[in-house]
N, C-alpha and C positions, 0 to 999 in steps of 0.2 A: 504493499500499500504506499503511496506517495505521502510523504510526510511534508504538510505545509503549516506555515506557522506565521504569526505577528508578534510584535513587541509594542508594549504600552509602557512609556514612561509617564506616569501618572502624578501630574502635579495638580490636584483638585483643590479649587477654591470655590467657596460658596458666598455670595455677598446679596443680601437683602436690600432692597433700595430704600428701606425705612432706616437703615443705620450706614455708616460710613465704613463699617469693619468688614474685613473678609476673614473667612475661616478656612485654614488649610486643613483638608481632609486626609491628604496623602502627599508626602515629599519623599520620592526614593533618595534623595541626597542626605536625609537626615540619618537613616540607618539601613542596615544591609537586610531589610525586611520587606516582604510583600504588604499589600494594605491590610489584610486581615490580621497580619502579625503586628503591624505597627499601631493599628487603631481598632477599638472595639466597635466603631460605627460601621466597619465594613464585614460583610458575610462573603464567604467564597463558596461558590457552587461548581460542581464539576459532573460530567458523565462519561463514562466509557474511557476513552483515551485521551480526554482533555486534561492538561496539566498547567501548572502556573508556578514560577518560581523567581526570586530576585537574582539579578547578575549584574556585573560590571563589565563592559567590553573594552575597558581601557580609557574610554573617553566619557561615556555615560554611564549613570546608575539607572535601572529600570527594572520593573516587573514584566517578565516576558511570559506570555500566555500562549501555549501551543495546542493546536488541534490538528486531526488528520483530515482526509476528505470524506470520512464517513458522516451521514446525515444525523447519526446518534451521538456524535462527539461533540462536547462544549465545555467551556470554562469561562466564568465571569466572576466579577466582584460587584457587589450591590450594597447599598447603604438603605437601611429601613428605620434608622434611629437618629439619623444626622438631623441639624437643625431644618426646621420646616421650610418647605419651598412653596412660597405664597405667590401665585401668578399675577394677582391683583396688584400687590407691592411691587413685584418684579424681582428677578434674581438671574444672576449668571453664573455658569459654571464653566470653569476653564480646566483644560487637559492637554499634555503634551504626549502625542502619539505618533508612532512609526509602525507603518504596515510592511512587513518583510515578504509575504508572498500571499498569493490568492489562488484558490482552485477554481478555474473558469468554467468546467464542466458541469458543476451544478446549477440548478435553476436559477433564473435572473434574480429573484428576490432573496435567495439564500445561498449567496455565494460562500464557500470556506475561506477562512482566513480574512474575512472582514472584520473590522472592529465596530461594535456596536456602542455608541454613547448614547444613552437613553436617560431622559429626566421625566419626571411625573410629577405635577403638583400635589401637595398633600390635602388640599382643599377638595378637590373633585377629580384627582388623576387625569387631569388634562395635561398632555406633555408632547414630546416628539421623540422619535427614534431615527437617530443619525447612523447611517452605515458607511463607514469609510473603507474604500476600495484601494487597490494598487493604481488605479486609474482615474479615480474621482470618488465622489461622495453622493450617496443616494438617500433619500427620505421614504421611510415606510409608514404608511397609515395603519390604523387599528385592526386592518384585515391582513396586514403584512404585505400589502401591495405597494410597489414603488410609485409614488406620486410626484416627486420631484427628484432631479438630479443635476449634477454638473460634472464635467469630465475635463481633465487638464491636458494641455499640449506641452510641447516643449518649451522651456522658459517659464512655465507658470509653477503653481503649486505642486510639489513633488511629495505625495503621500508616502513614498517609500524611505523618506528621510524624516526626521522629527519635525513636527508641525505643532505650533501653539494654536489650540483651538478655543474659541470662546463662543459660548452657547447662550444667548440671552433670551429669557421669557418674559413677556410683559402682557398682561390682559390675555387676548386669544391668540396672540402670535409669536413666533421665534425669529431670531436672527442668528446666523452662524457666520463667524469670522475664521480665516485661516491665516495666520502670521499678520493679524490686523486688517486684512482685507476681507469685505464681505463677500461670501460665495453663495449664500442660499437665504431666504426668507420665505415665510408662509405661515399658515394657520396650524394651531394644535389640534390634537386629536385626543379622544377619551379612551385610553388603554385600561386593560383589566390586570394590570400589574401593580402590586402594591409598593414594589421597589421605587424608592425616589430617584436614585442615582445608580445607573448600572454602566459597567465597562467591561466588554468581553466579546466572546463569540458563541453565538447560539443560532444554530441553523434553524431550528423549529421555532423561533420567535418567543421563546421565553418558557413555553409549557415544560414542566419536569425540572426547572432550574431550582437549585436549593435556596437560592436567594429571594425567591418569589413566594409570597406567604399568602 
């Protein structure tokens, strides 16, 4: 079986518009630990051959999440006890992510090796699922159907290198920036996932993942 994988260097910050402070939920540079080892706000979920571990490649420290090309493999980190995400007040989640590989033979909505960056407001579970690929970014609605996408050419955003993503939610809309440049924006969707923030790879959209309650 071909092994495909991606790496996520997760520096997650949550900022409510009602206050000036940001909360660091995970910083790989603080300790040689994964999110769930570093902080109790993170839960780790995996199935079959999905794995996650801390590593340093000589330049960067990060948590690496590996999955294979089977539809039953997944691995992700999620928060269900982090400070509330109130979409009326507004909030921003920042993450530094690199995609190493993607398995293109799977169905369009469920690529192996994509990195899901998912947020869901705690007041009504409205949020957005961002799926970062090696060639661009797609948005899945609450039926796991791709409803928006952006693909990058030469000289544009390279998702196979570390990119600083900023996902802002306000009211019923979201805005996604990559290295400070807005790349996507649109409406929120109501998801049936209780997880507030999730980062990882889940081929089947979240069912059966341990971080979902």
